[in-house]
N, C-alpha and C positions, 0 to 999 in steps of 0.2 A: 504494500500499500505504499502510495507516495505521500510524501509529507506534504503541509500545505506551503511551505518555504521553497517548491520544488517546481520548476518548469517543465513542462513537457509537452510535447508537440499538439497541438489545435487543428491546423490546417496545413497544408502545404496549397499553394495557389497558382496556378500555371497562367499564362497569357503572353508574357513577354516571351522573345524569342532569342535573345542575347542576354547577356550580363543586365544583372539590376543592380545599379550604380547609386540611386538615390532614394529613400524614404521619409516620408515625412506626413504628420498627423494633422487631419484635417477639423475644422471647426464644425463642419457641415457636410453631410450629414451627419448626425450623431454617429460616432464608431470609426467614422469615414479615415480613410488615407491615401496619398499618392506614392504613386513610385514611378521610374524614370529610367531609363536603359538605354543601352547601347543600340539597341533595335530603333531608335529614333524616336520615340514614341512616349507621353507621359499616359499615366491610365489612374483614375481616381474607383478605387475600391470602398464598396460597402457593404457593412453586416447582412448576411442572411435572414429574413426574418423566420425562416423555418426553422424546426427544433434540429435540424442536422446542423446548423452553424455553418462556418466558414461565409466567404466572400463572393461576391459577384461584381463585375466591371459595370461602373456606373456610366464612365465617358472613355475614350479614348483620344487624346489629344496631339497633334500633329503640328510642326511648325521649325523644327529644326531639320536642316540639309545633312546632318553628320551625328554621330552620337549624341547623345544628350547625358550630362555626368552629374548633375544635382537638381537640388531641389528645395523649395522653403516656401512658405503661406504666408502672404500679406494677411494680418488682420482687419476683419470688416471695418468699412467706412458708412458714409451716407450713402454713396453711389452706390458702392458693391459691399452690402450688409454680410454677406458670404465669405468674404474675403477673396484674395485672390490666389493664381497657384503661380508660383516664380520657376521657369526651368532654366539652366544653363547649360552649353555645350561643346561640342569641338570644332562647331562651327565659328566659334568667338562670337556668338548672338546670345541674348537672354530673352527669350521669351515669358510675355504674362496673359495668363487667361483667368477668364472669368471660371465659374463652375458649371456653366451652365451651354458653355459653347466650346466644337473640339479645334478651333482655330484661335491665334492670338490675338488679344486685342491690340496690342501692338510689341513692337519689338526693340530693345534696347542695343544699339550697336556703339562700339568705342574701343572693346579689347582688342589687342590682335593677335590673341590664342586664344587656345580653351579656356574657357571658363567653369574652373572645377568646385568652386563653393561658393553657397549664397547664405545670407543671415538676414531678417529682417526686423526692424525694430518698431518703435515707437512712429506715427504721423504719418506712416507710410514710407520710411526710408528704407531705403535697402541697402546692403555690402554685398560685395562680389568679388570672388579672389579667382588669380588666372596664372596662367603660364608666360604669361607675358612679362612676373614678376611685379605687377601693381595690383591694386585693391583700390576699388572704384564705387563711392556714395552716390545714389541715386535717390531722386525724390520724383514720384510719376513717371514721367518717360525723360527725365532730363536728368545728365550727369552733374551732380553738382563738386564732387573732387575728386581727383586722381590720388592715392595714397601711394607715393612712392621711396622708396627705403631698402625694401630688401635688393638682395642681389639673384635672388634665384626664385621659382613658381611658389605661387603665395597659394597652397595646397587646402587652407583653412582658414575662414573669416566667423566671428560670431559680433553680436552688437549687446554691450553687454547692458541690464535694467537701468543704470545710471546714466541718464541721458547724456550724450557727448561722447561715452567712452565706445571705444570699438577694438577689436583685438585679430591680430591675423598671426597666421603659423604659416612656414615656408620650409623649401628646399634646403635653403641657406641654413637651417638646424636652430632658427630663433623665431620667437614671437615677440611682435610689436605692438605696444598699445600707443590708442590714439586718440587723444582730445581733440574735438574740434578741428577735426583733419592735420593735427600736427603730430609727430614720434614723441611722445612723451617717454617711454621708456623699452628697453630691448631687455628680452629675458633669454638667458642661455644657461644650458644643461642639457638638452637632449642631444646625443650623439649620432644623428642621422634626422632624416627629413622628418618635420611636425605635420603628422597628417589628419589630426582631427582636433577640433575644440568643442569645449561645452560649458556652459555655465553653471555656476553653483549658487550663487549668489552676486550682489552687488560689489563684494568684494573679493572672491574667489573664484576660479575656475579650473577645469581638467584639460590636459592635452595628451595626445597620443601621438607613438611615432613610430619611423621604421627601426629605430632602435631597442623595439620591443616593449619598450617603457610605457608606464601610463603617469603623467605628473600631474599634483597637486598646487597651484600656485596661490598666495595672495596678490592683489592689483599692485601692491605695494614692491612687490619684486621678489619675494620669498617663495621658494620652492619648499612647501610645507612637508611634504608625503612625496615616496617613489614606488609605484607599486608593479611588482614582477610576476608574470604568472606567463603570458604568452610566450611563445617561442618565434615566432616570426614578427611579421611587420603588422601595427595594430592601424587599422583603417578608420574606426569611429567608435564614437561613444553617444551614452544617451544617459541622463541623469535622472535618477526617481524624482518625485516631489518632494520627499525629506530634504534633497539638497547632498545627503550624505551617500548614498547607495547608488550604483551604477551598472550599466552594461558597455560590453566592449566588443567588438569584431573586428578578426585580422585575416591577413594569411596563413595561419596554422589550422584553418577550417573551424574554425572554433567560434562561438558566442560565449561570453563568459560574465557570468553574474557576481557582481563585488557587494557585499554589506559588511559595513563598518570595516571599511580597510582591507578585508581578507576576501580573495576569490573563493566562494561557495559552492559554484557551479560550473562545470565547463559539458557545453553543449557541443558536440563535433558533426558535421553537417557532410554531405557525401558531395561537395563541393571543393574546390581547392580555397578560393578566396570568396570569403564575407565580406562582401565590399560594405553595407549600411545598417543600421539598426534605427529603430526607433520606438517609443513607448506610445501604446495606443492611451486612450481616454480610461479603458477600463483595466489598467494594468498590465494587459498583455503586451509582448513584446515581437515586433516582427521585423525580420530582418531579410536581405536581398542579399543574393548569391553569384556566382559566375556559374552557374547553370541554369539560369534565365528563370528560377523560380524563388518565389516570396513565400517563407516560411512563416506561421505564428506560433509562437508558443506560451501555452498559459499556466498559472498557478491554480484556476478554477476548475474544480471536479467537472463542473458541468459544461466546461467550453473543451475538455481534454478529448481528442480523436479517439476514434472506435479501437479496440483491441486489435481489429483488423489494420488499421491503418499505422497503425503503432507498428505491429511486427512489419509490414511494409517498409515503415521507414529505416528500422532497424535492417532489416535484412538489406537495404540497398546500401547503408552504410557499411555491412560488413563486405560488400562487392567493391568496395573502392579499393583504388591501386595505391600507397604510398610510397614517393621517389626520397630516396632517403638525401640526394641533393638539396632538398627543400629545408634542410636543417630541424624538423619539426622534433624528429624521435631521437636527436643527439646522435654520437658514434652507433655504429652497429657492426659489432665483432660476433660473425654468425657463429663460431666454434667457444664462443661463451654463453650462447642463450641456453636458458633453459627449455625443457618438454613443458606440453600441458600440464602436467603435474602441478607448476609451479602455479597456476590458477585457483587453486585449492584454498591457499592463503587469501585472506581478503585485504582489501588495498588500504591505504591509509587516509585517502583524502580523495574526494570527489572531482574526477577527472584526471588521475592519474592515469598513465600510460606503461601498459608492462608488453613487452616484447615476448614473443614464443616462436620456437624453432619446432614446425609441422614436418617433417622429414626433409626434404630440400628448400623448404618455403621459408620464410617468416612471416607471422602475422600480428598484426598489432592489437589489443585488449585496452580497453578504456572502464575504471572503477566507477559503478553510479552510487552514490550511497543513496538514494532514494530506494532503487532495487537491490540493495545488497548482493548485486553482482559483478563480474567483469561480462563487458558488452563488446562484441567482434567489432573493429572500428575500420578493417580494412588490410589488404594484401601489402606486404613490403615489396617492392620490387625495384631492380636495377643495382644489386650488391651494396656492400659497405662505402660510406661516406668516405671512409680511410680509404679507400683503395684508389691505386694511381689509376685515374681516368685517362683516355686517349685524348688529350686535348689539343687544341690546332692553337699556333703561334700565329699572332697576326699583328703589326705595328708594335711588337714589345711585349704585348699582352695576351696570355693565353685563355681560348674562347672555348666553348661546348661546341660551336658549329660556324664556322665560315663559309657562309653560301655565294656563291657567284649568280648575280643578277643580271640580267640581260633586259633593261627597260624598252629601248629603241633597238628596232631590227639594224643590223649593221653597225649601230653602234660601239661604243668600248664597252665591256661588262665591267660591273662593279661588284665589291667585296663587300658583304654584310656579317659583321661579325656578332654572336649571340651567345647569350649564357642564359640556363634554363631556368635560372631565378631570376630573370628580366622580363618585364611586361611586354610582349609581342608587338602590343601597337604603339609602344612608346618607344621601342627601338625601331619599327616604320618610320613612326615620326622623324627621328634623330637622323635615319639613315636618308631620306628625302631632303630634311634641310641642308646636312652634310653636303649633299649631292645637287643641290639646288634644282629638285625636281619638283613638281606639282603633287600639291597635296592631294588631288584627283585617284593619286594612286596608294593612299594610304590603307584602305581595305586592300589592296589587290596583295600587298608587301606582306601585312599582319596575318592574312589566311596563309599565305605562302609559309611564314614562318611557324604558325601553328600546324599545319599538314606536314610539315618535316619534322617536327619534333616532338611528333606523336601527342600535340594538343596540351604541352604543358603550361599553360596559362598560370604563369606564378606572380603576377603584379608588378607595380614598378618598380624601376632600377634603382640598385643604391646611390644613396649620395655621391660614393666616391668618382662616380662618372656622371658628376651633375649636366642634362641636359638643357636646363633652364637659363643659364647665365645671361644669355644676350648679350647687348651692348649696353656699355656702364651709362649710368643717369647722374646728371650734375645737380646737385642738390646743395644752393647758396648757403652759405653761413652755417657750418655745420655745426659748429658750437660757441659757445662765448663763456668768458669769465667774466665773474662779478668784479666790479670796479668800483672802488671808494667813491664818493661825492663831496665829501666836507670841505677837502681845500678846494680852491680856483684850478677846474682842470683844465684851464686854456694857459694861465702866463706864469700861473704861480703865485703870482702875487700883485701884476699891474693893475690898473685903474682899468685900463681897455676890457671888457667882456663882448666877444663878437656876439652879435644882432641884439646886443642892450638895449633897452630902452623901459618904458613906463611896464610895469609887472601887470599880468592878465589881470584883470578886474574880477570880482568874484561873481555879485550879483545889483540888482538897481535897473535903473534906467537905461542902460546903456547895452552894447553890443557884447555879450560875453567873450567875444573872440579879439576884436579889435577895438573895443574902446570907443568906436563912433556913434553909438548913440541910436543905432539900427534895430535893436533887439529892446523891448521891455517886457523883464524879467515877470516871469508870473507870482513872485515872492512880493512883489510890490504891490499887486492887486488884493482887493478885497476879498475874494474868493477864488482861491485857485482853483477848485473842483469845477467850476463854472466857465474856466476861461478856456480859451483857444490856443491851440498847440502854437508855440512860437518858435520851439527849439528844432524841430524837425517837420518835414523835409526840408533840409540845407537846399539851397538852390545855386550859390555862388561857392568860389572854394576859398579858402581862408590861406591869407599869406602873411610872411614877417614882415612887415615894414620896417619897425624902430630902427634907427641907425645914429650912430654918432660920426658924421665923416672927418671930423678934425681928429678925434679919437683915434679910429681906423686908418689915416692917413703917417699919425705921431709911428702908430706901431711899425706899421708897414716899414717907414724910415729906421725907427730901430733895430730891428730884426734884420734889415738889409745890409745895415754897417757890419754885422756879424756874420754873414752869411759867406760861405765859401766864395772865393774868388770866381771859380765859374758859374756861380749862381747869382752874382752879385749883380743890380739892375743898376744902369746908368741914370742919372739925371735926368736925361729924355725920357727916359721908359716910365720913371717914378712920375715925371710931369703928365704922361699921357693917361696914365691911371689914375692920377687925380681930377683931371677933367673929366674923364669916365665916371667915376664916382660922384663927382658934381650934378653929372648930367643925369643919374639914375638914383638920385640919392632921395628925393622928393619927387614923385611924378605929378603931382598935382599941381605944383607949380608950373607956370608955363616956362618951359626951357630957351634959354639964349642957345645952347648949343645942342645938334642931335650926336650919338655916338657914332665915330667911325669906323670903318671898315680895320682901319688899322689899329685901332685902341680894343676894338673888341679881339682881335689877334693876339695880339699883346695879352691883355688880361687871361684868354684861354694858355697861353703860352705859359704863363708866369703862374698859372694854376698848378701846374706840376712842378713845382718846388718843391724841396726837399719836407715831408708830412712834418718835422716838427717847427717849421717855421711859415708854413703854408696859411695860416690859420687868417690872419686878416686878408690875404688876395682871397679866398673862400666868401670872406663876408662882402667882399665888393662883388663877386661872382652872384652870390645870393640876392643881391639886391638889384643888378643889372640883369639877371632875367627875368624881371617885370616889364622891362622896358621893351617894348613890341618890337625895335630894331633888334635888341640882342637876342631875345626869346625866336625872332626868326633866322637871327642867324646862326644859333648855336644848336638848335634845336631841331634844325632840319635834317633830313636825309640822314647821310652818312657821320656827319657833324654832330648830328643830335646821337645817335647808338655811340659813339666817340664819348659824348659827354656822360651820358648813363653809364657806361662802362668805369670811367674814371670815378664818380662818384659813388659806384658800388667798391672801387677796390680801396676807398676812401672810409666806408661802412665795415668792411672787413672785422672779423675777430678779433684781432690784433691792432685793429687801428689806434688812433687818440681819440680820446671822448668830443676835442674839440671840434676835430675834423666829423667824426660821425653826426653830431648834431649840426654842423654847419651843412655837408652834404644833403640831410634830411630836410633842412631849412631850404637849400636850392632847388631840390625837387618838387616840394611843396611851390614853392614860386614860379616852379616853371608852368605851374596851370595858369597862370594869369594870360598865356598867351596860347594862341590857338595852335600854332604852331607845335608848342610846349605839350599841350592836353593831347593833341595824337599821339607823340613820342611817348609820353606816359602810357596811355591805354596799351599802344604796342608793346610795352616794355615790362609791362603789370607784375607777369608773374614773376618773372626774377626780382623786381622791385620791391616786391612786398614780401618775398622769402626772405631776402637779404634784409630789409627793414624787421621784420619780425624777429629775427634774432638778436635784435638792438631790446627787444623788452628785458631781456638778462642787467642789462648795464643799471650799475645803480645811479642815476643821473637823471634829474627830473625834468630838466631840457630837452635830454633827449628823447624820455617820454611823451613831452608834451608835443616835440616834432613829429614822433612816429604817430600817435595819435592823429597830429594834421592830418598827415599823408594819407592814414586810412580814410579818414574823412572828406578829404579832397575827391579821392576816388570813387565814394560812395556817392558823391555829387556828380560825377561826371555818368555813372552808370544808371543814376535814376531816369535818364532819357536811352537808355538801353534795354528794354523789356526782356530781351532774348539772351542776354549778358549773364546768365543764371551762372554760369561756372565761376564767372569774376566775382560776381557779387557773392557766393559761396566761398571765394580766397577774401574777401572783405572780412565775412563773417569769421571766419577762422582767424586771422590777424588778431581783429579787435577782440574777440573771445579770449585768445590765448595772450593778449598783451591786458586784459583785466586780470587774469590772473595773480600778475605780480607789478602791476602799476598800483603806486600809492599816492602819487601826486593827485590832487581834487580835479586840478585843471585838467590833467589828460584824461583822468576819469570821465570828466564831462563831457568831453571831444569825444572820447572812444562812445559814449552813449548816446551822442548826435549821429555818428557815423553809423551805429546799429539802428537808429532810428531810420536814417535816412535810407538805409540801405534796404528794408522791410517794409517802407511806407507804399502805400499802393500796391504791392507784390503778393499776391496768397502764398503761390512758392515758396519766396524769400523766407516768409514767417515760419512757414511749417518747417524749414530747414533750420532756422533760428533754433525752434522747440524743440526740435530733435537733437539739437547739439548741447541743450541745457541753459540756452542763454536767460531764459526768465528765472530759473534758480540760482545762476551765477551773480546777477544784478542784483538780485532782492535785497541784500546787504546795504544797498544805498539808499534805499528809499527813505530812511530815516535819518539821512545826512544833510545839515540845516546849514554847515559852514564851508562853501557856500551855499545858499538855498538853490541855486540852478541846478546842482548835482540831485537832490533828490526829489525836484520835480520833473526833471526830463527822465529819471528813473521811473516817476508814478507814470507817465504819458508813455514813456517806452512798454512797460508792462500792462497798460490799457492796451497798446497797439498789438501785441502780443496773445492776448486775451482769446 
């Protein structure tokens, strides 16, 4: 008699024609689930109402042109109350289905290789992982963000319950934690590809790997437990509602049930690869495998399969052939194996394996605690894993097979090396890429491998031969060190402070950015609750106008006097820069003189002075780019790209704080002209990525400049409703900055940037909510000094309701 804690077969579900690669429980109909397969279909299964139990196919959905690799469910909303089914495939696409039609509502395109993992979050957010080494964040039918940082395929993704936190697991052996689209932490510990992730709680998660281990992590970075029991790659995990117990599946042909940290049950299947699992609403376990079948296991006596079905399952399992090369059974020495009399001794634990010599054959048995007996799980074929095999040497490595492939008649033949422990589909994919052949040959090459290796399909290749590295990607400003801000970061002691002028006003009847009186603070009105929103959306750029030309020139001449001879400026050059400064210092006063091309060229040349003395020149540049002539000259075409690259180099992690701040202010002021706006929109991704890294610098002037830059981008994107990915980057940078920025003026400008980004854009609002912006900014609601911070926060929270 089986105990109540033992899972037994409930039913086997045929229907798919090839490997079942993904499973997901569906909220409707009750008890339903979805499966996806290499046969290019997704199928919805519903429980039979008859007493015989089992499942029937409700829908077969088509939309992919190649294998379907993964599936998840997006929770219901007003438009689709029953939720949506999302599938990812080898055709690089993501298909989104409703439950009542067989064709996709829409297809998400953007990945450049197989989409192998999906996870749904709140507010319709979708996270996808791909062999192209990236993960992407989607909202409805738009890509909001691309998460770059892994160096190999992203095999696993999951969205944590806490808004804004996402996890990715990769063939580069690492797991990364992302907050608002930025990598916050990298987890290391696995020794091979990370294949699966599963949420435990807001602060904990599981991972599984090709290294045959499962790890439990805290989001803070600690690995709190490692679980061992599997003997080969582990592909999937599913966690029970109690957040402690879980199930796992892998390449060792097993489903394993874990309770209180121990593997309490091992269920072997008559299929080599057990690709996926999911928990159904009634507590049953559904698993998909390489034989194309879905099997459901249950603890409930009422749902256990009939005696005939159970016997048929055991008979099928006993006829399985096991190749020692898979490593599932350890080393086999035929002469040391016992006979069947060894089966009279009971096993020590559920799932224990024992090899028995029967004449010239070797049989494998597994101990079943629930039935107190040894069950035959297959015949061992192929000899000892310790025996020297006749392997083939190719390009300095040993392989089980080296095939000769003729793709084009009359063309040169190609060599295809293969080991039985590799996935034939992956090997075929690599072969086609290496030889620059069309992906249309994938089925043909993979099937050739299977046919000529007697169907040994053993799962993905080990990471020692990483097929997913691809080309490197540039991520600006990878790290930054905290810098102190107590002393004057520019001169050490002088009176001149770059960009100095009146301090930013707090609140009152003046413009909270410039002090020009354009705004009327809600704090000065009798009833702030009934007031209109005067903070956002902001419709014009904020620039840094304040300057003291006398002090700038004095500091320039002082530093020039001590400059190395090769950098020292002549009196004539100094005079030209002085004329330029006076021409651009106050644009509101009618100017006697326009900046000349010669003056602008001298400014650009001098802006490349040594970094320790260049800051007064950058201050002149900061003022000059507001002038239409200078803006047009320096921000156009090739000159504009050179300007951006130079400013980005000054903003590098090892840069001087004075230069970092002035480079940011110069970028902000470039928005004053049409050429500058066009330039900065074209270079947005690199500029905001580098600027975001400066949030770690402990300098309030840098933080205010950073916040202003994000705000100016938000202003420009207001007129571009289709620029969702650009808005997503603004949201991400603003959210990341709010995590560390303390200065209230910087906080205010970030709040206005967020408000401007989401105003009038329902999709941007959904993304902001999914990134956890409301909970992040809630702490500013009670700020009264300055009052504009609390008022702007309240209005933004209202906007995001």
